[in-house]
C-alpha positions in Angstrom: -3.3 16.5 61.2 -2.3 13.1 63.1 1.2 13.3 63.5 2.9 9.9 63.6 6.3 9.4 65.8 9.3 8.2 64.4 9.9 4.7 66.0 13.7 3.0 66.0 14.2 -0.4 64.2 14.1 -3.2 66.5 17.2 -5.7 65.6 16.8 -9.2 67.4 19.7 -11.0 68.8 20.7 -15.0 68.7 21.6 -16.4 72.0 26.2 -15.4 70.9 24.4 -11.8 70.7 24.7 -11.6 67.1 22.3 -9.7 65.3 19.4 -11.3 63.3 17.7 -9.7 60.8 14.0 -11.0 60.4 12.9 -9.1 57.7 9.3 -10.4 58.1 9.9 -9.6 62.2 10.3 -6.1 61.1 7.4 -5.5 58.6 5.2 -7.2 61.2 7.0 -4.6 63.5 6.3 -1.8 61.5 3.1 -1.9 60.3 1.5 -2.9 64.1 3.1 -0.2 65.7 1.7 2.7 63.3 5.4 4.5 62.2 6.8 5.8 59.4 10.0 5.0 57.8 12.5 7.6 58.8 12.9 8.6 55.3 9.2 9.7 55.0 8.6 11.0 58.0 11.7 13.8 56.8 9.5 14.1 53.7 6.8 15.1 55.1 8.5 17.3 57.4 10.1 19.3 54.8 6.3 19.5 53.2 5.0 20.9 56.4 7.4 23.4 56.4 7.5 24.2 52.3 3.5 24.8 53.2 4.0 26.9 56.3 6.3 29.4 54.6 4.1 29.5 51.6 1.3 30.5 53.7 3.3 33.3 55.4 4.6 34.6 52.0 0.5 34.4 51.0 -0.1 36.3 54.2 2.6 39.2 53.9 1.1 39.7 50.3 -2.4 40.2 51.4 -0.8 41.9 54.2 0.8 44.3 51.5 -1.7 44.1 49.1 -4.3 45.0 51.9 -2.0 48.1 52.8 -1.9 49.2 49.3 -6.0 49.1 48.9 -6.4 50.8 51.7 -4.1 53.6 50.9 -5.9 53.4 46.8 -8.9 54.0 48.5 -7.9 56.9 51.3 -6.8 58.4 47.8 -9.6 58.2 45.7 -11.8 59.4 48.8 -9.4 62.3 48.8 -10.0 62.9 44.7 -13.6 62.4 45.7 -13.5 65.2 47.9 -11.6 67.5 45.7 -13.5 66.8 42.9 -16.9 67.8 45.1 -15.0 70.9 46.2 -14.3 71.6 42.3 -18.0 71.3 41.1 -19.5 73.2 44.1 -17.1 76.1 43.4 -17.9 75.3 39.5 -22.0 75.6 40.3 -21.4 78.5 42.3 -19.4 80.2 39.9 -21.9 79.4 37.2 -24.9 80.4 39.3 -23.2 83.5 40.3 -22.0 83.9 36.4 -26.1 83.3 35.5 -27.1 85.9 37.7 -24.5 88.3 36.5 -25.4 87.2 32.7 -29.4 87.8 34.0 -28.5 91.5 34.7 -26.9 92.0 31.6 -30.0 90.7 30.0 -32.2 92.7 31.9 -30.2 95.4 31.5 -29.9 95.3 27.8 -34.0 94.3 27.4 -34.5 98.0 29.6 -31.8 99.7 27.4 -33.6 97.8 24.3 -37.2 99.0 25.3 -35.8 102.5 26.4 -34.6 102.8 23.0 -37.7 101.6 21.3 -39.8 104.0 23.4 -37.5 106.9 21.8 -37.7 105.9 18.4 -41.9 105.2 18.7 -41.9 109.2 20.4 -39.4 110.3 17.4 -41.8 108.3 15.0 -44.9 109.9 17.0 -43.8 113.6 16.9 -42.2 113.4 12.9 -45.6 112.3 11.9 -47.6 114.5 13.6 -45.1 117.4 12.1 -45.8 115.5 8.6 -49.6 115.9 9.6 -49.6 119.0 10.9 -47.8 120.5 7.7 -50.5 118.5 5.8 -53.2 120.4 7.5 -51.4 123.7 7.4 -51.5 122.8 3.5 -54.8 122.2 3.1 -55.7 125.4 5.2 -53.3 127.8 2.7 -54.7 126.5 -0.4 -58.1 126.2 0.9 -58.2 130.4 1.3 -56.0 130.7 -1.7 -59.0 129.0 -3.4 -61.5 131.0 -1.5 -60.0 134.5 -2.2 -60.3 134.5 1.8 -61.4 132.9 4.9 -64.3 132.3 5.7 -65.2 133.9 8.7 -66.1 132.4 11.7 -68.6 133.0 14.6 -67.1 134.4 18.0 -70.0 132.8 20.5 -69.3 129.7 22.0 -72.9 128.6 20.9 -72.8 130.0 17.7 -68.8 128.3 16.7 -70.3 125.2 18.6 -73.2 125.0 15.7 -71.1 125.8 13.2 -68.4 123.3 13.9 -71.0 120.7 14.4 -72.7 121.7 11.1 -69.8 121.8 9.2 -68.5 118.2 10.5 -71.8 116.4 9.0 -71.7 118.1 5.8 -68.0 116.1 5.9 -66.3 119.7 5.5 -63.9 118.5 8.4 -61.9 121.7 7.5 -64.2 124.4 8.3 -65.3 122.2 11.2 -62.0 121.8 12.8 -61.1 125.6 12.6 -64.7 126.2 14.3 -63.8 123.7 17.0 -60.3 125.0 17.2 -61.3 128.4 17.8 -63.8 127.2 20.3 -60.8 125.8 22.1 -58.6 128.9 21.6 -61.2 131.8 22.9 -63.4 129.3 25.3 -61.1 127.2 27.0 -62.8 127.6 30.0 -66.2 126.5 29.1 -67.7 123.8 30.8 -68.4 122.4 26.8 -64.5 122.3 26.2 -64.1 118.5 26.5 -67.2 117.9 24.0 -65.2 119.9 21.5 -62.1 118.5 21.9 -63.4 115.1 21.3 -65.4 116.2 18.1 -62.1 117.9 17.1 -60.5 114.3 17.8 -63.1 112.5 15.4 -62.6 115.4 13.0 -59.1 114.6 12.6 -59.8 111.3 13.1 -61.8 111.3 10.0 -59.0 113.2 8.1 -56.7 109.9 9.2 -54.6 112.6 11.0 -53.7 109.5 13.7 -51.3 111.9 15.9 -52.9 114.6 16.1 -56.4 112.7 16.7 -55.0 110.7 19.1 -53.5 114.0 21.1 -57.3 115.2 21.4 -58.8 112.0 22.4 -55.7 111.8 25.2 -57.0 115.1 26.9 -60.5 113.7 27.2 -59.1 110.8 29.1 -57.5 113.8 31.4 -61.2 114.9 31.7 -62.7 114.5 35.6 -65.4 113.0 36.3 -64.7 111.0 33.9 -67.6 110.6 30.9 -68.9 108.1 28.8 -66.8 110.1 25.9 -63.5 108.1 27.8 -64.8 104.7 26.0 -65.2 106.0 22.9 -61.5 107.8 23.3 -60.2 104.9 24.5 -61.7 103.4 21.6 -60.4 105.9 18.9 -57.0 105.4 20.5 -56.8 102.0 19.9 -57.8 102.7 16.4 -55.5 105.4 15.6 -52.6 103.0 17.0 -53.8 100.5 14.7 -53.8 102.2 11.7 -50.6 103.3 12.5 -49.1 99.3 12.4 -48.4 100.0 16.4 -50.5 96.6 17.5 -49.1 96.3 20.8 -50.3 99.9 21.5 -53.5 99.4 20.2 -53.9 96.7 22.3 -54.0 98.6 25.4 -56.7 100.9 25.1 -58.7 98.3 23.5 -58.1 95.9 26.5 -59.2 99.5 28.6 -62.6 99.8 27.4 -63.2 96.0 27.3 -62.2 95.7 30.9 -63.1 99.7 32.2 -66.3 100.2 30.4 -68.2 97.0 29.9 -71.6 98.6 29.1 -70.5 101.4 26.7 -71.5 100.3 23.3 -67.6 101.0 22.1 -67.1 97.4 23.3 -68.0 95.7 20.3 -65.2 97.5 18.3 -62.8 97.0 20.9 -62.7 93.7 20.8 -62.8 93.8 16.7 -60.1 95.6 17.2 -58.5 93.8 19.8 -58.8 90.7 17.7 -56.6 92.5 14.8 -53.9 93.4 16.9 -53.3 90.0 18.9 -53.3 88.6 15.8 -50.7 91.4 14.5 -53.0 92.3 11.5 -52.1 96.1 11.4 -51.8 97.8 8.3 
């Protein structure tokens, strides 16, 4: 800004020393000297001071607002840090609770599986008891009808032949009695496992599933393994299938397919496995 100095008004004197006001000369002097009238200079000075005061007020206000904003930002950062800490604790708590919940769920599942296994075992025992009673009843009825039980051979060869003959004729009661007598009297015979399998087949034909499974399981315990074990696994799977226990049936069908691929039992095992996986159990 160009500042203009205030100039004193020139007064012209005449010969007697008296002032002579010459408006024209005064105006010309003002115009040529670049000076403002004193009243205008004072007004401008007041305006400048006003602007300076307003500028100082704006600066002070900005400084206050800056301080307030700085304080707000700092407070916000503290809040964010606190929120992050809370979220971290919440995440850890959630993970810990999830882990605890997972353990509880796993424990519950194990308890449920154990309970299910217990129930299945009790059902199995109950069915076996019922089937044993049924077999006993049939045996008693047969004895009363015939007046006396048919005499069975004593020699192992004769017992085996007698049992096989009765089985072929579907006289399962007499075949079962012959095989059971063989195992009672000649359990150490080299053919004992064959007779166990034959006895299992008799039980299977009589739909005595639990008793059949018991005999087939003993066949599976034979060492070294034999070809009959493939059929024993198949029959166990089929027995479980008839009992409505598809998951148990699947295990034995899969065993036949995977461990005895060359056995003639594989085709039947695949059919049984398809039924079991579809849940098509009686």
